N, C-alpha and C positions, 0 to 999 in steps of 0.2 A: 504493499499500501503506500503511495506516495505521499510525502508530507507536503501539508499545505503551506505556502510561503506566508510569510507574515504580512499584515496590510502596510502599506506605504505610511512613512513616519510623518506625523501632522506637524505643523508650524510649531505649536508650544513645546512638544518634546524635543525638536531639534534645536530650538533657541535655548532651551534648558541645558543640552547637551554642550552646547556652544560655550555658554555661561560658565559650565563647570570645567571645560577644557583649558582656560587661560589663554587661548588663542588671541582674545581680543581683552584690553584692558576694561576694568569695570566701566569707568566713565564713557568709553569708546562704545562700550556694547550698549549702555542706556539711549546714548544719543542715536545710536543707528537704528535701533527698534522700530521707531516710528518712521524711518524712511523706506524700511523694506516693503516688499510687495505685500499687500493685505489680502494673502491667499491663505487657505488651511493646509496647503500641501508644504510639507518641509523642504521636498526637492526643489520646489521653485524658489524658496528662499536661499537655500544653498546655493543655487546657480547664481542669483544675484550677487551674492557675497565672492564667488569667485570671478563673477566678471568685473567686480570693483576691484580685485586684487587683494581683498582683505583675508581671504584664506585661499589655499591652493585647492585643487580639484581632488588631490590624494587626500587632504585632510576632510573636504567635504564628504567624501565616499565613506571615510571611517565615522565620522560624526551621524551620517544617516542609517549606519548599521548598528547605531547604541553605543558608539564609544565616545567617552568624555574624557579620558586621561591617556597618557602615554605619549603625548605630542610633543614632551621636552626629554632631554637626557642632559643633566648637569646644564652647562650655558649654551647648548644648542636646542634649536626649534627644528623638528623635524618637518621637513617640506614635502618630499615624496620618498618614495621605495624605487632605488635604482636597480637592484638584484638580490639574490638570495642563492644559497648554496650550502655546502658542508661545512664552510668556515663561519657561516653566519649570514647576516642581513647587510645590506649596503643601503644606507639612505642619503638622499640629498638634504643637507641641514645647514641653518644659519648659526654661527657663532654670534649671539646677541651683542655681546660688548663690543667686539671687533668689526661687527657688521659684514663678516666674511663668509662666504658660500662654500660648504666643504663637502667631501664625500666621507660618510661617517660609517665606519664598519662596526658594527655590533657583534662582537664574537659570540659563537655557539655556546652555549654554558659548558658543555662537555669538553672544550678545548683549555677551559681554565679552572676545573673543578677541583684541581689539586694544588699544595702551595708551590711544589716545584714548577707546574705549569705556568703559575702567575708570576713567578719569578724569572722564568724563561722568557715569557711574554714581555716583561719589563726590560730585558736586557736586550731582546731582539729588536724591540722598538728603539730604544736609546741609540743602537748601532745605526739602525735605517734611518734615524734622524740625523746621522752625519753626512747622509748622502745628498749631495747638490750638484744636481746633473740636468740639464734640458731634456734628457730622454729617460728620468726615472720620476715617477709621480712623487712629490715632496709629502713627507710625513710631518704634520702640524703639532699634534698633541695625541696623547694616550692617556688613560686614566680608568677610574671605576666609578660608577655611580650606582649606588645601591649594589645588588647583585650583577650589575651588567658591567662587562669591560668593553672598552671602545678605542678604536684609534680613528683620529681625524686625519684626512689627507686631503691634498691639492684635488678640486673638483676638475674633471676633465671632460668638457661636454663634447664627447663624440664616442663611437660605439668600441668593443674590443675587436681585435681581428677576427675571431671565431665568428661573432654576429656579422661583421661586414663580408667575410666569404660566403657565408650562408644566404645572405641577401643579393650579394653582387655576381656570386661565382668566382671561378678562379682568377687570380691577379695576372694582369701582364708581367712579363718576365722583368722587365725595368723596374715597376712599381714594387714586386716581390723583393728584389735585391735591395731597393732602398729601405722598405721595411727591416729586413735583416742588418742592413749596416746601421741604421738608427738604433735597432736594439742591442747590437754589438758593442756600440759607443758607450751606452748606458751599462751593460755587464762589464766592460773594461774598467769604468770607473769604480764600478763595486769592487772588482778584483783588487784594484788599488788600494782600496780601504779594507780589503780582508775579508770581503763579504761575498757569499756564494748564494745565489737565488733558490737552487733546488726545486723549482717548479716553473721553468719556463715553458709557456705554452700560449696558443694563439689568445685564449681567454684572459691571459695576463698581459696583454699588450693592448693598450690602448690607442687609438688613433684618432687624433685631435686635427681639426682643419687648421692650418699653418696661417700664422699672421704674416705682417709684413716683412719681407726679407728672410722668411722661415721656409719657403718652398709650399707646395700644395697641401703636404700634412706633416703632423710630429708625431712620431712613436714614443709612447712614455710606458716604462716597464712597472707593473703593478705588483704588490703584495710580497715586498722585500721583507724577509725576516718571520713572515707568518707561515710559510711551509714547513719550516722547522718545528713551531708549536703544533701543527697537524700531525708530524711525525710523532713527537713526543707523547700527544693524546693517545695515537694508535698503539705506540708501545706499553703504556699505561695500561689500556684495555685488553692487552695480551697477557 
């Protein structure tokens, strides 16, 4: 027997979730309520807020399914989900004090459940933070908020190589060689610093549209240091 989907959220319930979420300041919320569409449909109210740029589509979708918390992690406001996998979830987030958009990786709990793994995470992130190269994603910040360990990294506005090949098909030889060349430059810099990536694959190579004087695209290596954390978790499980 199939389950019956819940009825659409009404305006009052949506606004209650929004107020409890902390996404809007109390004064801002009070001023806004009367300006919103006078409709009983919560979805219409959410759409109006997204169009005004007051909340993101991702935030609206969570509010509409009943979420009223979890939009903040320490100083970071969660804006969108970029991906998820065995290492955890990656969000687009805003550091509220610095007003800087980052890619915020929230590690899966099993990766840092032991004290040894937590120390390894701290050591690996500190080492990765020493890497400063145009072809390596910069690590900005790392820490723990309540039970959640996170790593804040440079936000790269572009797909990873695996996604790009799946969408466009095989690369031209010249393009493929340039991708390898840029990745090799990043790996060489890491080698000079005494670091080995351990998990180079298309999914860990981000491809960003190039800026002025940077060519058509820039390759950036992702997840330095975290592969070892995954290996340590596997050893512990064994």
